[in-house]
C-alpha positions as CSV (number, residue, x, y, z in Angstrom):
1,M,17.0,-64.0,-44.0
2,K,19.5,-66.4,-42.5
3,D,22.3,-65.0,-44.7
4,Q,21.4,-61.5,-43.7
5,L,21.6,-62.4,-40.0
6,L,24.9,-64.2,-40.4
7,N,26.3,-61.2,-42.3
8,Y,25.1,-58.9,-39.5
9,L,26.7,-61.0,-36.8
10,K,29.9,-61.3,-38.8
11,K,30.2,-57.5,-39.1
12,F,29.1,-56.7,-35.6
13,D,31.8,-55.1,-33.5
14,Y,32.1,-57.2,-30.4
15,S,35.2,-55.3,-29.0
16,F,33.2,-52.9,-26.8
17,L,31.0,-55.6,-25.5
18,G,34.0,-57.8,-24.8
19,S,35.7,-55.0,-22.8
20,M,32.5,-54.5,-20.8
21,Y,32.3,-58.2,-20.0
22,A,36.0,-58.4,-18.9
23,I,35.8,-55.5,-16.6
24,F,32.4,-56.5,-15.1
25,F,33.7,-60.0,-14.5
26,L,36.4,-58.6,-12.3
27,G,33.9,-56.2,-10.8
28,I,31.4,-58.8,-9.7
29,L,34.1,-61.0,-8.1
30,N,35.4,-57.9,-6.3
31,L,31.9,-56.9,-5.2
32,Y,31.2,-60.4,-3.8
33,S,34.6,-60.4,-2.0
34,A,33.9,-57.0,-0.5
35,T,30.5,-57.8,0.9
36,H,30.5,-61.6,1.6
37,A,31.6,-61.1,5.3
38,H,29.2,-58.3,6.0
39,S,26.9,-58.7,9.0
40,S,23.9,-57.5,6.9
41,L,22.3,-60.2,4.6
42,S,21.2,-57.5,2.2
43,M,24.8,-56.4,1.8
44,Q,25.9,-60.0,1.2
45,N,23.4,-60.3,-1.6
46,L,24.4,-57.1,-3.4
47,Y,26.3,-59.1,-6.0
48,K,23.1,-60.9,-6.9
49,S,21.3,-57.6,-7.4
50,Q,24.2,-56.4,-9.5
51,M,24.1,-59.4,-11.7
52,M,20.4,-58.8,-12.3
53,W,21.2,-55.2,-13.4
54,F,23.9,-56.6,-15.7
55,L,21.4,-58.9,-17.4
56,M,19.3,-55.8,-18.1
57,A,22.4,-54.0,-19.2
58,N,23.1,-56.6,-21.8
59,V,19.6,-56.2,-23.3
60,I,20.1,-52.4,-23.4
61,V,23.4,-52.7,-25.1
62,V,21.9,-54.8,-27.9
63,I,18.9,-52.6,-28.3
64,V,20.9,-49.4,-28.4
65,S,23.5,-50.9,-30.8
66,L,20.6,-51.5,-33.3
67,F,19.9,-47.8,-33.5
68,P,21.7,-46.3,-36.5
69,P,23.7,-43.1,-35.8
70,K,21.2,-41.1,-37.8
71,T,18.5,-42.1,-35.4
72,L,20.7,-41.2,-32.4
73,L,21.2,-37.8,-34.1
74,R,17.5,-37.2,-34.4
75,L,16.8,-38.3,-30.8
76,S,19.7,-36.3,-29.2
77,Y,17.9,-33.2,-28.2
78,W,14.7,-35.1,-27.2
79,V,16.7,-37.4,-24.9
80,Y,18.5,-34.3,-23.4
81,C,15.2,-32.5,-22.7
82,A,13.6,-35.6,-21.2
83,N,16.5,-36.1,-18.9
84,V,16.5,-32.4,-17.8
85,F,12.8,-32.9,-17.0
86,L,13.6,-35.9,-14.8
87,L,16.2,-33.8,-12.9
88,I,13.6,-31.2,-12.2
89,L,11.3,-34.0,-10.9
90,V,14.0,-35.2,-8.6
91,L,14.1,-31.8,-6.9
92,V,10.3,-31.7,-6.7
93,M,9.5,-35.3,-5.7
94,G,12.7,-37.2,-5.5
95,E,13.6,-39.8,-2.8
96,K,16.0,-38.7,-0.2
97,G,18.9,-40.8,1.1
98,M,22.3,-40.2,2.8
99,G,21.7,-36.4,3.0
100,A,20.9,-36.0,-0.7
101,Q,17.8,-36.0,-3.0
102,R,19.0,-37.8,-6.1
103,W,16.6,-40.7,-6.9
104,L,13.2,-41.2,-8.5
105,V,11.0,-44.2,-7.8
106,L,9.3,-45.2,-11.1
107,G,7.3,-48.4,-11.5
108,G,9.1,-50.0,-8.5
109,F,12.5,-49.1,-9.9
110,R,14.8,-46.6,-8.1
111,I,16.7,-44.6,-10.7
112,Q,19.2,-41.8,-10.5
113,P,18.6,-39.4,-13.5
114,S,21.9,-37.6,-12.9
115,E,23.7,-40.8,-14.1
116,F,21.8,-40.8,-17.4
117,M,22.4,-37.1,-17.9
118,K,26.1,-37.9,-18.8
119,I,25.2,-39.7,-22.0
120,S,22.3,-37.4,-22.7
121,L,24.7,-34.4,-22.6
122,A,27.2,-36.2,-24.8
123,L,24.4,-36.8,-27.4
124,A,23.2,-33.2,-27.3
125,L,26.7,-31.7,-27.5
126,A,27.6,-34.0,-30.5
127,R,24.5,-32.9,-32.4
128,Y,25.2,-29.2,-31.7
129,F,28.9,-29.2,-32.6
130,S,28.2,-31.3,-35.7
131,R,26.3,-28.4,-37.1
132,N,29.5,-26.5,-37.8
133,R,32.3,-27.6,-40.2
134,P,34.9,-29.9,-38.5
135,E,37.8,-27.7,-39.5
136,K,36.2,-24.6,-38.1
137,M,38.1,-23.3,-35.1
138,L,35.8,-22.3,-32.1
139,F,35.9,-19.0,-30.4
140,L,34.3,-18.0,-27.1
141,R,31.0,-16.9,-28.7
142,D,30.7,-20.3,-30.3
143,L,30.7,-22.0,-26.9
144,L,27.8,-19.9,-25.4
145,V,24.9,-22.2,-26.4
146,P,26.7,-25.6,-25.6
147,F,27.9,-24.0,-22.3
148,I,24.3,-23.1,-21.3
149,M,23.2,-26.7,-22.4
150,T,25.8,-28.0,-20.0
151,M,25.1,-25.6,-17.1
152,I,21.3,-26.3,-16.9
153,P,21.7,-29.9,-15.8
154,T,24.8,-29.1,-13.9
155,V,23.0,-26.6,-11.6
156,L,20.1,-29.0,-11.2
157,I,22.5,-31.8,-10.1
158,V,24.6,-29.6,-7.8
159,L,21.3,-28.6,-6.0
160,Q,20.6,-32.3,-5.1
161,P,23.5,-32.0,-3.9
162,D,25.9,-34.0,-6.1
163,L,29.0,-31.8,-6.8
164,G,31.0,-34.7,-8.3
165,T,28.5,-35.5,-11.1
166,G,28.0,-31.7,-11.8
167,L,31.7,-31.2,-12.3
168,L,31.8,-34.3,-14.5
169,L,29.3,-32.7,-16.9
170,I,31.6,-29.7,-17.2
171,L,34.6,-32.0,-17.9
172,I,32.6,-33.8,-20.7
173,F,31.8,-30.4,-22.2
174,L,35.4,-29.3,-22.1
175,V,36.7,-32.6,-23.7
176,V,34.2,-32.3,-26.6
177,A,34.9,-28.6,-27.1
178,F,38.7,-29.2,-27.2
179,Y,38.2,-32.0,-29.7
180,K,36.2,-29.6,-31.9
181,R,39.2,-27.3,-31.9
182,L,39.5,-24.1,-29.8
183,S,41.6,-21.0,-30.4
184,W,44.5,-20.4,-28.0
185,K,42.7,-17.2,-26.9
186,T,39.6,-19.2,-26.1
187,I,41.7,-21.7,-24.1
188,G,43.3,-18.9,-22.1
189,V,39.9,-17.3,-21.3
190,I,38.4,-20.7,-20.3
191,S,41.4,-21.4,-18.0
192,L,41.0,-18.0,-16.4
193,I,37.2,-18.4,-15.9
194,G,37.9,-21.9,-14.4
195,I,40.3,-20.5,-11.8
196,V,38.0,-17.6,-10.8
197,S,35.0,-19.9,-10.7
198,G,36.8,-22.4,-8.6
199,L,37.8,-19.8,-6.1
200,L,34.3,-18.3,-5.9
201,M,32.7,-21.8,-5.7
202,Y,35.0,-22.7,-2.8
203,N,34.3,-19.6,-0.8
204,F,30.6,-19.1,-1.5
205,G,29.2,-22.3,-3.2
206,L,30.5,-25.3,-1.3
207,K,28.9,-26.7,1.8
208,E,31.1,-27.2,4.9
209,Y,31.5,-31.0,4.4
210,Q,32.6,-30.4,0.8
211,K,35.2,-27.9,2.0
212,K,36.4,-30.5,4.5
213,R,36.9,-33.0,1.7
214,I,39.3,-30.6,0.0
215,L,41.2,-29.9,3.2
216,T,41.3,-33.6,4.0
217,F,42.8,-34.2,0.6
218,I,45.6,-31.8,1.5
219,D,46.2,-33.3,5.0
220,P,44.1,-36.4,5.8
221,Q,45.8,-36.7,9.3
222,A,44.3,-33.4,10.4
223,D,41.0,-35.2,11.0
224,A,42.0,-38.9,10.9
225,K,38.9,-40.1,12.8
226,G,36.5,-37.8,10.9
227,S,36.6,-36.4,7.4
228,G,40.0,-38.0,6.7
229,Y,39.1,-41.5,7.8
230,N,38.0,-42.9,4.4
231,A,41.1,-41.5,2.6
232,I,43.4,-43.0,5.2
233,Q,41.8,-46.4,5.2
234,S,41.7,-46.4,1.4
235,Q,45.5,-45.8,1.3
236,I,46.1,-48.5,3.9
237,A,44.1,-51.0,1.8
238,I,46.1,-50.1,-1.4
239,G,49.5,-50.1,0.3
240,S,48.9,-53.4,2.1
241,G,48.2,-55.2,-1.2
242,R,51.8,-54.8,-2.3
243,F,52.7,-56.5,-5.5
244,L,50.5,-59.6,-5.7
245,G,47.9,-58.8,-3.0
246,K,46.4,-60.7,-0.1
247,G,44.2,-62.9,-2.3
248,F,40.5,-63.3,-3.1
249,K,38.2,-62.7,-0.1
250,N,41.2,-61.8,2.1
251,S,40.7,-58.0,2.4
252,S,40.9,-57.0,6.0
253,Q,39.5,-53.6,5.2
254,A,36.4,-55.2,3.8
255,S,35.9,-58.1,6.2
256,L,36.4,-55.9,9.2
257,N,34.4,-53.0,7.7
258,Y,37.2,-50.5,8.2
259,L,36.6,-48.9,4.8
260,P,33.0,-47.6,4.3
261,E,31.4,-47.6,0.9
262,N,33.8,-50.4,-0.2
263,H,31.2,-51.6,-2.7
264,T,30.7,-48.3,-4.5
265,D,33.3,-45.4,-4.3
266,F,36.1,-47.5,-2.9
267,V,35.9,-50.8,-4.9
268,F,39.4,-50.1,-6.4
269,S,40.9,-49.9,-2.9
270,I,39.6,-53.4,-2.1
271,F,40.7,-54.7,-5.5
272,N,44.2,-53.3,-4.9
273,E,44.4,-54.9,-1.4
274,E,43.4,-58.4,-2.7
275,H,45.2,-58.4,-6.0
276,G,48.0,-56.0,-5.5
277,F,49.9,-53.9,-8.0
278,F,49.9,-56.6,-10.6
279,G,46.1,-57.1,-10.5
280,S,45.5,-53.4,-10.6
281,M,47.7,-53.1,-13.7
282,V,45.5,-55.8,-15.4
283,L,42.4,-53.8,-14.6
284,V,44.0,-50.5,-15.7
285,S,45.1,-52.2,-18.9
286,L,41.5,-53.2,-19.6
287,Y,40.3,-49.6,-19.2
288,L,43.2,-48.4,-21.4
289,I,42.1,-50.9,-24.1
290,L,38.6,-49.6,-23.9
291,M,39.8,-45.9,-24.2
292,Y,42.0,-46.8,-27.1
293,R,38.9,-48.3,-28.9
294,F,37.0,-45.1,-28.4
295,I,39.8,-43.0,-29.8
296,W,40.2,-45.4,-32.7
297,L,36.5,-45.2,-33.3
298,S,36.4,-41.4,-33.4
299,G,38.9,-41.5,-36.3
300,S,37.3,-44.4,-38.2
301,V,33.7,-43.2,-38.5
302,L,32.5,-41.4,-41.6
303,R,30.3,-38.6,-40.1
304,F,31.6,-35.8,-37.8
305,Y,28.6,-36.3,-35.5
306,D,29.7,-39.9,-34.9
307,S,33.3,-38.8,-34.2
308,V,32.3,-36.2,-31.7
309,L,29.9,-38.6,-30.0
310,A,32.6,-41.2,-29.7
311,I,34.8,-38.7,-27.9
312,G,32.0,-37.6,-25.7
313,V,31.3,-41.2,-24.6
314,M,35.0,-41.8,-24.2
315,S,35.2,-38.8,-21.8
316,I,32.5,-40.3,-19.6
317,F,34.5,-43.5,-19.1
318,F,37.9,-41.7,-18.8
319,W,36.9,-39.1,-16.2
320,H,35.0,-41.7,-14.1
321,T,38.0,-44.0,-14.2
322,F,40.7,-41.3,-13.7
323,I,38.9,-39.5,-10.9
324,N,37.8,-42.6,-9.0
325,M,41.3,-44.1,-9.0
326,C,43.0,-40.9,-8.1
327,M,40.7,-40.1,-5.2
328,V,41.1,-43.6,-3.6
329,M,44.9,-43.2,-3.9
330,G,44.8,-39.8,-2.2
331,L,45.7,-37.9,-5.4
332,M,42.4,-36.0,-5.6
333,P,39.7,-35.0,-3.1
334,I,37.0,-37.7,-2.5
335,V,33.9,-37.3,-4.7
336,G,31.1,-39.7,-5.2
337,L,31.9,-41.0,-8.7
338,P,31.7,-44.8,-9.3
339,L,34.4,-46.8,-11.1
340,P,32.8,-47.9,-14.4
341,L,31.4,-51.4,-14.4
342,M,33.1,-52.1,-11.1
343,S,31.1,-50.1,-8.5
344,Y,27.7,-51.3,-7.3
345,G,24.7,-49.4,-8.7
346,G,22.0,-50.1,-11.2
347,S,21.7,-46.6,-12.7
348,S,25.4,-46.4,-13.1
349,L,25.7,-49.8,-14.7
350,I,22.8,-49.0,-17.1
351,T,24.4,-45.7,-18.1
352,F,27.7,-47.3,-19.0
353,A,25.8,-50.0,-20.9
354,I,24.1,-47.3,-22.9
355,C,27.5,-45.9,-23.7
356,I,28.8,-49.3,-24.8
357,G,25.7,-49.7,-27.0
358,V,26.2,-46.2,-28.6
359,A,29.9,-47.0,-29.3
360,T,28.9,-50.4,-30.9
361,S,26.2,-48.6,-33.0
362,L,28.8,-46.1,-34.3
363,S,31.3,-48.8,-35.1
364,N,28.7,-51.1,-36.8
365,S,27.6,-48.2,-38.9
366,R,30.9,-48.2,-40.7
367,N,29.9,-51.5,-42.3
368,L,26.2,-52.1,-41.8
369,F,24.4,-48.8,-42.5
């Protein structure tokens, strides 16, 4: 028994867990720095709450990593359906806050099912696409079922409203579909549908505040004290950091509360201000290492389901990181997407922990199962 345990620990892939620890370590320091001078005691203690969530996340990573990929395959559709049911419950009896209805209170815990839908969709898409031969090129008709699978939770999430997460699900679907191989004709049709859908969404589907975010992205100074305020303050924070930054706990944007949501959507702005370009490149490098491990994993596993799932999980991390960093730098409109393992939020942290656990399970399966 002892030899089996030692053999298991020896073959266990610690790389994903190590990346999670490295990024979270920077994140918890940044969260403490961003909130330590806040007038509210509850805000000052957010880092303690985040550390409690992280302890739970560690347990979840270990538990999920123990599930063989064959078990993940069997559970994929069940997890997807359960998450869709939770999204329906959110619309029926969800808790409201900040103008949206996104949370469920279960057993004293406040959870956000839309966060868990990201990994649920990746699991379901991996199972569906693994039914066909890896070398088979996909045409438009082959994408109908997975597209419907994507749009059901997307619509439910957009109704909350949470446009950012809804669009993220579509991006996950596109990454997985492209990985499976699409014909050029299919790519052209998807691009055309995307352009037309975007125009229709802007004119008939977006609320006024969502349209303002797009206009603010184009010209933040047009409403500098209103919808453009966050974008301007974020860019001030990033620019004032220069090369080496102002130092730990020396962010004026955080201490003077010039930048709202500096513990969630705009954590990267505060990190830039305190640690400058050099510190930001260290953080970006950690994310790139994690992305590389996902891509390596997709080519190293033995089963096609495992490969597609690795890419699906990678897309969750990639799009969160790319969109969050771009929006705080003024390169994209502001949407409510957290920076993985850096932004405050229990549901978000647990979701990324599940992703790390899934990746570890897939990697371990190459040697253990």
